[in-house]
A tleap script that builds the chain and sets N, CA, C and O, in Angstrom:
source leaprc.protein.ff14SB
mol = sequence {
  NMET ALA TRP SER ALA PHE ASN GLY VAL GLY
  LEU ALA PHE VAL LEU PRO CYS ALA GLN SER
  LEU VAL ALA ASP TYR TYR ALA PRO ALA VAL
  ARG GLY ARG ALA PHE GLY PHE VAL PHE THR
  MET ALA ALA LEU GLY ALA LEU LEU HIE ALA
  CYS ILE TYR THR ARG ILE HIE LEU THR LEU
  LEU PRO MET TYR VAL ARG SER ASN TYR SER
  GLN LEU GLY ASP PHE LYS SER SER ASN GLU
  ILE LEU SER TRP ALA ALA CSER
}
set mol.1.N position { 166.806 114.189 -13.683 }
set mol.1.CA position { 167.195 114.556 -15.024 }
set mol.1.C position { 168.659 114.182 -15.281 }
set mol.1.O position { 168.999 113.644 -16.335 }
set mol.2.N position { 169.502 114.471 -14.315 }
set mol.2.CA position { 170.918 114.133 -14.477 }
set mol.2.C position { 171.108 112.619 -14.536 }
set mol.2.O position { 171.969 112.117 -15.259 }
set mol.3.N position { 170.288 111.895 -13.759 }
set mol.3.CA position { 170.402 110.441 -13.779 }
set mol.3.C position { 170.028 109.893 -15.149 }
set mol.3.O position { 170.665 108.955 -15.628 }
set mol.4.N position { 169.021 110.453 -15.781 }
set mol.4.CA position { 168.624 110.002 -17.120 }
set mol.4.C position { 169.732 110.268 -18.134 }
set mol.4.O position { 169.986 109.441 -19.009 }
set mol.5.N position { 170.380 111.400 -18.022 }
set mol.5.CA position { 171.491 111.713 -18.924 }
set mol.5.C position { 172.654 110.743 -18.702 }
set mol.5.O position { 173.262 110.260 -19.658 }
set mol.6.N position { 172.952 110.467 -17.443 }
set mol.6.CA position { 174.014 109.514 -17.119 }
set mol.6.C position { 173.669 108.124 -17.643 }
set mol.6.O position { 174.535 107.430 -18.175 }
set mol.7.N position { 172.426 107.718 -17.498 }
set mol.7.CA position { 171.971 106.424 -17.989 }
set mol.7.C position { 172.086 106.355 -19.512 }
set mol.7.O position { 172.507 105.334 -20.055 }
set mol.8.N position { 171.720 107.423 -20.195 }
set mol.8.CA position { 171.827 107.453 -21.652 }
set mol.8.C position { 173.261 107.347 -22.127 }
set mol.8.O position { 173.544 106.647 -23.099 }
set mol.9.N position { 174.167 108.036 -21.452 }
set mol.9.CA position { 175.583 107.956 -21.822 }
set mol.9.C position { 176.099 106.538 -21.589 }
set mol.9.O position { 176.829 105.997 -22.420 }
set mol.10.N position { 175.722 105.940 -20.469 }
set mol.10.CA position { 176.139 104.566 -20.188 }
set mol.10.C position { 175.639 103.589 -21.232 }
set mol.10.O position { 176.385 102.720 -21.684 }
set mol.11.N position { 174.378 103.727 -21.617 }
set mol.11.CA position { 173.824 102.844 -22.650 }
set mol.11.C position { 174.481 103.077 -24.005 }
set mol.11.O position { 174.606 102.152 -24.808 }
set mol.12.N position { 174.894 104.298 -24.253 }
set mol.12.CA position { 175.577 104.587 -25.515 }
set mol.12.C position { 176.907 103.854 -25.600 }
set mol.12.O position { 177.380 103.565 -26.700 }
set mol.13.N position { 177.516 103.548 -24.463 }
set mol.13.CA position { 178.757 102.772 -24.460 }
set mol.13.C position { 178.506 101.269 -24.440 }
set mol.13.O position { 179.246 100.506 -25.060 }
set mol.14.N position { 177.477 100.848 -23.739 }
set mol.14.CA position { 177.237 99.417 -23.544 }
set mol.14.C position { 176.757 98.735 -24.821 }
set mol.14.O position { 177.256 97.667 -25.175 }
set mol.15.N position { 175.808 99.330 -25.505 }
set mol.15.CA position { 175.224 98.676 -26.670 }
set mol.15.C position { 176.238 98.403 -27.781 }
set mol.15.O position { 176.268 97.277 -28.279 }
set mol.16.N position { 177.062 99.350 -28.198 }
set mol.16.CA position { 178.061 99.029 -29.224 }
set mol.16.C position { 179.085 97.990 -28.746 }
set mol.16.O position { 179.556 97.171 -29.535 }
set mol.17.N position { 179.423 98.029 -27.459 }
set mol.17.CA position { 180.360 97.031 -26.933 }
set mol.17.C position { 179.749 95.633 -26.996 }
set mol.17.O position { 180.423 94.675 -27.375 }
set mol.18.N position { 178.487 95.518 -26.628 }
set mol.18.CA position { 177.817 94.212 -26.684 }
set mol.18.C position { 177.734 93.701 -28.117 }
set mol.18.O position { 177.947 92.515 -28.372 }
set mol.19.N position { 177.427 94.586 -29.040 }
set mol.19.CA position { 177.347 94.172 -30.446 }
set mol.19.C position { 178.701 93.725 -30.971 }
set mol.19.O position { 178.786 92.731 -31.692 }
set mol.20.N position { 179.763 94.445 -30.620 }
set mol.20.CA position { 181.072 94.027 -31.116 }
set mol.20.C position { 181.548 92.743 -30.470 }
set mol.20.O position { 182.233 91.948 -31.114 }
set mol.21.N position { 181.197 92.519 -29.195 }
set mol.21.CA position { 181.566 91.249 -28.568 }
set mol.21.C position { 180.852 90.073 -29.228 }
set mol.21.O position { 181.463 89.031 -29.466 }
set mol.22.N position { 179.582 90.232 -29.520 }
set mol.22.CA position { 178.845 89.163 -30.204 }
set mol.22.C position { 179.446 88.922 -31.580 }
set mol.22.O position { 179.629 87.774 -31.984 }
set mol.23.N position { 179.754 89.991 -32.301 }
set mol.23.CA position { 180.329 89.837 -33.646 }
set mol.23.C position { 181.705 89.189 -33.597 }
set mol.23.O position { 182.062 88.437 -34.504 }
set mol.24.N position { 182.491 89.469 -32.547 }
set mol.24.CA position { 183.841 88.907 -32.454 }
set mol.24.C position { 183.847 87.446 -32.011 }
set mol.24.O position { 184.661 86.661 -32.498 }
set mol.25.N position { 182.964 87.072 -31.106 }
set mol.25.CA position { 183.048 85.745 -30.501 }
set mol.25.C position { 182.222 84.672 -31.190 }
set mol.25.O position { 182.416 83.488 -30.914 }
set mol.26.N position { 181.314 85.042 -32.072 }
set mol.26.CA position { 180.484 84.036 -32.733 }
set mol.26.C position { 180.822 83.944 -34.204 }
set mol.26.O position { 181.091 84.947 -34.865 }
set mol.27.N position { 180.803 82.724 -34.700 }
set mol.27.CA position { 181.086 82.479 -36.112 }
set mol.27.C position { 179.961 83.065 -36.967 }
set mol.27.O position { 178.830 83.193 -36.499 }
set mol.28.N position { 180.261 83.416 -38.200 }
set mol.28.CA position { 179.224 83.999 -39.061 }
set mol.28.C position { 177.986 83.116 -39.222 }
set mol.28.O position { 176.887 83.626 -39.436 }
set mol.29.N position { 178.154 81.813 -39.122 }
set mol.29.CA position { 177.010 80.910 -39.300 }
set mol.29.C position { 175.981 81.040 -38.176 }
set mol.29.O position { 174.789 80.841 -38.409 }
set mol.30.N position { 176.420 81.367 -36.975 }
set mol.30.CA position { 175.493 81.464 -35.833 }
set mol.30.C position { 175.381 82.890 -35.290 }
set mol.30.O position { 174.733 83.115 -34.269 }
set mol.31.N position { 175.997 83.832 -35.955 }
set mol.31.CA position { 175.997 85.215 -35.459 }
set mol.31.C position { 174.596 85.819 -35.425 }
set mol.31.O position { 174.265 86.553 -34.494 }
set mol.32.N position { 173.790 85.527 -36.405 }
set mol.32.CA position { 172.424 86.048 -36.435 }
set mol.32.C position { 171.607 85.545 -35.256 }
set mol.32.O position { 170.843 86.303 -34.659 }
set mol.33.N position { 171.764 84.277 -34.922 }
set mol.33.CA position { 171.060 83.709 -33.767 }
set mol.33.C position { 171.550 84.341 -32.463 }
set mol.33.O position { 170.755 84.587 -31.555 }
set mol.34.N position { 172.842 84.602 -32.371 }
set mol.34.CA position { 173.394 85.235 -31.171 }
set mol.34.C position { 172.871 86.666 -31.021 }
set mol.34.O position { 172.497 87.079 -29.924 }
set mol.35.N position { 172.846 87.418 -32.120 }
set mol.35.CA position { 172.286 88.774 -32.056 }
set mol.35.C position { 170.803 88.738 -31.695 }
set mol.35.O position { 170.326 89.561 -30.914 }
set mol.36.N position { 170.086 87.785 -32.265 }
set mol.36.CA position { 168.669 87.646 -31.937 }
set mol.36.C position { 168.463 87.356 -30.464 }
set mol.36.O position { 167.555 87.909 -29.844 }
set mol.37.N position { 169.297 86.495 -29.898 }
set mol.37.CA position { 169.187 86.164 -28.477 }
set mol.37.C position { 169.488 87.383 -27.608 }
set mol.37.O position { 168.761 87.662 -26.654 }
set mol.38.N position { 170.554 88.105 -27.933 }
set mol.38.CA position { 170.940 89.278 -27.139 }
set mol.38.C position { 169.838 90.325 -27.151 }
set mol.38.O position { 169.479 90.852 -26.098 }
set mol.39.N position { 169.296 90.634 -28.319 }
set mol.39.CA position { 168.279 91.674 -28.402 }
set mol.39.C position { 166.932 91.210 -27.862 }
set mol.39.O position { 166.154 92.025 -27.366 }
set mol.40.N position { 166.645 89.918 -27.950 }
set mol.40.CA position { 165.426 89.398 -27.333 }
set mol.40.C position { 165.511 89.507 -25.815 }
set mol.40.O position { 164.539 89.898 -25.168 }
set mol.41.N position { 166.650 89.169 -25.246 }
set mol.41.CA position { 166.813 89.284 -23.793 }
set mol.41.C position { 166.760 90.747 -23.343 }
set mol.41.O position { 166.230 91.053 -22.274 }
set mol.42.N position { 167.306 91.640 -24.153 }
set mol.42.CA position { 167.240 93.069 -23.812 }
set mol.42.C position { 165.787 93.555 -23.824 }
set mol.42.O position { 165.374 94.313 -22.947 }
set mol.43.N position { 165.023 93.117 -24.817 }
set mol.43.CA position { 163.612 93.524 -24.893 }
set mol.43.C position { 162.808 92.924 -23.750 }
set mol.43.O position { 161.965 93.606 -23.166 }
set mol.44.N position { 163.053 91.662 -23.423 }
set mol.44.CA position { 162.334 91.035 -22.306 }
set mol.44.C position { 162.715 91.680 -20.977 }
set mol.44.O position { 161.875 91.813 -20.087 }
set mol.45.N position { 163.970 92.078 -20.839 }
set mol.45.CA position { 164.388 92.769 -19.633 }
set mol.45.C position { 163.691 94.109 -19.479 }
set mol.45.O position { 163.282 94.483 -18.380 }
set mol.46.N position { 163.556 94.834 -20.590 }
set mol.46.CA position { 162.846 96.116 -20.540 }
set mol.46.C position { 161.373 95.907 -20.203 }
set mol.46.O position { 160.794 96.687 -19.447 }
set mol.47.N position { 160.769 94.867 -20.755 }
set mol.47.CA position { 159.368 94.563 -20.469 }
set mol.47.C position { 159.184 94.172 -19.009 }
set mol.47.O position { 158.254 94.635 -18.348 }
set mol.48.N position { 160.059 93.329 -18.514 }
set mol.48.CA position { 159.988 92.912 -17.115 }
set mol.48.C position { 160.199 94.099 -16.184 }
set mol.48.O position { 159.514 94.221 -15.169 }
set mol.49.N position { 161.132 94.966 -16.518 }
set mol.49.CA position { 161.370 96.169 -15.710 }
set mol.49.C position { 160.107 97.030 -15.661 }
set mol.49.O position { 159.730 97.523 -14.598 }
set mol.50.N position { 159.461 97.207 -16.805 }
set mol.50.CA position { 158.246 98.028 -16.836 }
set mol.50.C position { 157.147 97.408 -15.981 }
set mol.50.O position { 156.435 98.120 -15.273 }
set mol.51.N position { 157.007 96.097 -16.044 }
set mol.51.CA position { 155.971 95.423 -15.245 }
set mol.51.C position { 156.261 95.540 -13.751 }
set mol.51.O position { 155.359 95.829 -12.965 }
set mol.52.N position { 157.500 95.321 -13.362 }
set mol.52.CA position { 157.858 95.409 -11.946 }
set mol.52.C position { 157.725 96.837 -11.451 }
set mol.52.O position { 157.203 97.067 -10.360 }
set mol.53.N position { 158.188 97.800 -12.237 }
set mol.53.CA position { 158.099 99.197 -11.814 }
set mol.53.C position { 156.643 99.619 -11.667 }
set mol.53.O position { 156.288 100.298 -10.703 }
set mol.54.N position { 155.800 99.223 -12.614 }
set mol.54.CA position { 154.387 99.582 -12.544 }
set mol.54.C position { 153.745 98.964 -11.314 }
set mol.54.O position { 152.954 99.620 -10.636 }
set mol.55.N position { 154.068 97.726 -11.018 }
set mol.55.CA position { 153.477 97.061 -9.854 }
set mol.55.C position { 153.931 97.743 -8.561 }
set mol.55.O position { 153.120 97.964 -7.663 }
set mol.56.N position { 155.206 98.071 -8.463 }
set mol.56.CA position { 155.701 98.744 -7.263 }
set mol.56.C position { 155.065 100.121 -7.147 }
set mol.56.O position { 154.659 100.529 -6.059 }
set mol.57.N position { 154.978 100.833 -8.253 }
set mol.57.CA position { 154.406 102.178 -8.232 }
set mol.57.C position { 152.937 102.137 -7.801 }
set mol.57.O position { 152.510 102.957 -6.988 }
set mol.58.N position { 152.164 101.195 -8.336 }
set mol.58.CA position { 150.749 101.119 -7.976 }
set mol.58.C position { 150.555 100.599 -6.561 }
set mol.58.O position { 149.520 100.854 -5.945 }
set mol.59.N position { 151.540 99.871 -6.037 }
set mol.59.CA position { 151.449 99.417 -4.649 }
set mol.59.C position { 151.735 100.570 -3.695 }
set mol.59.O position { 151.101 100.682 -2.646 }
set mol.60.N position { 152.685 101.425 -4.052 }
set mol.60.CA position { 153.054 102.530 -3.172 }
set mol.60.C position { 152.161 103.755 -3.351 }
set mol.60.O position { 152.127 104.624 -2.480 }
set mol.61.N position { 151.445 103.834 -4.460 }
set mol.61.CA position { 150.615 105.003 -4.727 }
set mol.61.C position { 149.560 105.257 -3.652 }
set mol.61.O position { 149.380 106.410 -3.259 }
set mol.62.N position { 148.855 104.239 -3.157 }
set mol.62.CA position { 147.858 104.533 -2.117 }
set mol.62.C position { 148.466 105.162 -0.869 }
set mol.62.O position { 147.828 106.009 -0.244 }
set mol.63.N position { 149.685 104.772 -0.488 }
set mol.63.CA position { 150.329 105.381 0.667 }
set mol.63.C position { 150.596 106.858 0.406 }
set mol.63.O position { 150.417 107.694 1.292 }
set mol.64.N position { 151.026 107.175 -0.815 }
set mol.64.CA position { 151.297 108.567 -1.168 }
set mol.64.C position { 150.002 109.376 -1.119 }
set mol.64.O position { 149.975 110.487 -0.590 }
set mol.65.N position { 148.940 108.816 -1.670 }
set mol.65.CA position { 147.667 109.534 -1.696 }
set mol.65.C position { 147.149 109.733 -0.280 }
set mol.65.O position { 146.654 110.810 0.051 }
set mol.66.N position { 147.256 108.699 0.565 }
set mol.66.CA position { 146.771 108.827 1.943 }
set mol.66.C position { 147.570 109.859 2.718 }
set mol.66.O position { 147.009 110.609 3.516 }
set mol.67.N position { 148.879 109.902 2.487 }
set mol.67.CA position { 149.693 110.808 3.287 }
set mol.67.C position { 149.603 112.253 2.804 }
set mol.67.O position { 149.687 113.172 3.618 }
set mol.68.N position { 149.436 112.476 1.507 }
set mol.68.CA position { 149.470 113.831 0.979 }
set mol.68.C position { 148.108 114.408 0.618 }
set mol.68.O position { 147.938 115.626 0.585 }
set mol.69.N position { 147.154 113.555 0.351 }
set mol.69.CA position { 145.836 114.027 -0.071 }
set mol.69.C position { 144.756 113.335 0.752 }
set mol.69.O position { 143.929 112.601 0.212 }
set mol.70.N position { 144.767 113.568 2.031 }
set mol.70.CA position { 143.841 112.863 2.911 }
set mol.70.C position { 142.387 113.242 2.638 }
set mol.70.O position { 141.484 112.491 3.006 }
set mol.71.N position { 142.141 114.387 2.003 }
set mol.71.CA position { 140.771 114.787 1.724 }
set mol.71.C position { 140.141 113.907 0.642 }
set mol.71.O position { 138.923 113.941 0.463 }
set mol.72.N position { 140.938 113.126 -0.078 }
set mol.72.CA position { 140.388 112.274 -1.124 }
set mol.72.C position { 139.796 110.984 -0.577 }
set mol.72.O position { 139.108 110.265 -1.303 }
set mol.73.N position { 140.045 110.686 0.655 }
set mol.73.CA position { 139.487 109.469 1.234 }
set mol.73.C position { 140.534 108.387 1.389 }
set mol.73.O position { 141.675 108.530 0.948 }
set mol.74.N position { 140.131 107.319 2.012 }
set mol.74.CA position { 141.047 106.218 2.290 }
set mol.74.C position { 140.853 105.138 1.233 }
set mol.74.O position { 139.866 104.403 1.267 }
set mol.75.N position { 141.789 105.040 0.298 }
set mol.75.CA position { 141.713 104.035 -0.746 }
set mol.75.C position { 142.296 102.732 -0.230 }
set mol.75.O position { 143.305 102.733 0.475 }
set mol.76.N position { 141.671 101.635 -0.577 }
set mol.76.CA position { 142.119 100.338 -0.091 }
set mol.76.C position { 142.996 99.600 -1.108 }
set mol.76.O position { 143.751 98.702 -0.737 }
set mol.77.N position { 142.900 99.967 -2.366 }
set mol.77.CA position { 143.708 99.272 -3.365 }
set mol.77.C position { 144.035 100.222 -4.512 }
set mol.77.O position { 143.446 101.296 -4.640 }
set mol.78.N position { 144.974 99.806 -5.330 }
set mol.78.CA position { 145.340 100.630 -6.474 }
set mol.78.C position { 144.208 100.669 -7.492 }
set mol.78.O position { 144.110 101.635 -8.249 }
set mol.79.N position { 143.339 99.640 -7.537 }
set mol.79.CA position { 142.204 99.661 -8.455 }
set mol.79.C position { 141.234 100.775 -8.089 }
set mol.79.O position { 140.656 101.408 -8.973 }
set mol.80.N position { 141.051 101.018 -6.807 }
set mol.80.CA position { 140.179 102.113 -6.391 }
set mol.80.C position { 140.777 103.453 -6.811 }
set mol.80.O position { 140.047 104.364 -7.202 }
set mol.81.N position { 142.100 103.577 -6.731 }
set mol.81.CA position { 142.763 104.810 -7.153 }
set mol.81.C position { 142.539 105.010 -8.663 }
set mol.81.O position { 142.200 106.105 -9.112 }
set mol.82.N position { 142.736 103.936 -9.427 }
set mol.82.CA position { 142.587 104.056 -10.875 }
set mol.82.C position { 141.151 104.374 -11.251 }
set mol.82.O position { 140.919 105.177 -12.155 }
set mol.83.N position { 140.183 103.765 -10.583 }
set mol.83.CA position { 138.789 104.059 -10.904 }
set mol.83.C position { 138.436 105.478 -10.511 }
set mol.83.O position { 137.671 106.145 -11.208 }
set mol.84.N position { 138.995 105.954 -9.386 }
set mol.84.CA position { 138.761 107.338 -8.972 }
set mol.84.C position { 139.376 108.310 -9.988 }
set mol.84.O position { 138.767 109.323 -10.331 }
set mol.85.N position { 140.586 107.996 -10.465 }
set mol.85.CA position { 141.263 108.876 -11.407 }
set mol.85.C position { 140.538 108.906 -12.748 }
set mol.85.O position { 140.547 109.929 -13.432 }
set mol.86.N position { 139.907 107.793 -13.131 }
set mol.86.CA position { 139.212 107.732 -14.415 }
set mol.86.C position { 137.889 108.496 -14.376 }
set mol.86.O position { 137.379 108.902 -15.420 }
set mol.87.N position { 137.337 108.693 -13.192 }
set mol.87.CA position { 136.034 109.375 -13.100 }
set mol.87.C position { 136.167 110.878 -13.105 }
set mol.87.O position { 135.164 111.587 -13.034 }
savepdb mol mol.pdb
quit
């Protein structure tokens, strides 16, 4: 919880700084393209982070289930975990 608060405060400082740097360093004729590039890269970074985190989480989940819930059986893949959870 504290880490999330710290992360939020950090982002509250970073985003306005990035916007002012783009506004200061780019001419008005290309400023819109620069802002578009910055925010597109930020969105792609968030998407990539979500994909990597999900893949790591689903890879490590079977180990967690095997170590803590051995009565559920030995799952061989994250797909088996997801199908078990859906049933």
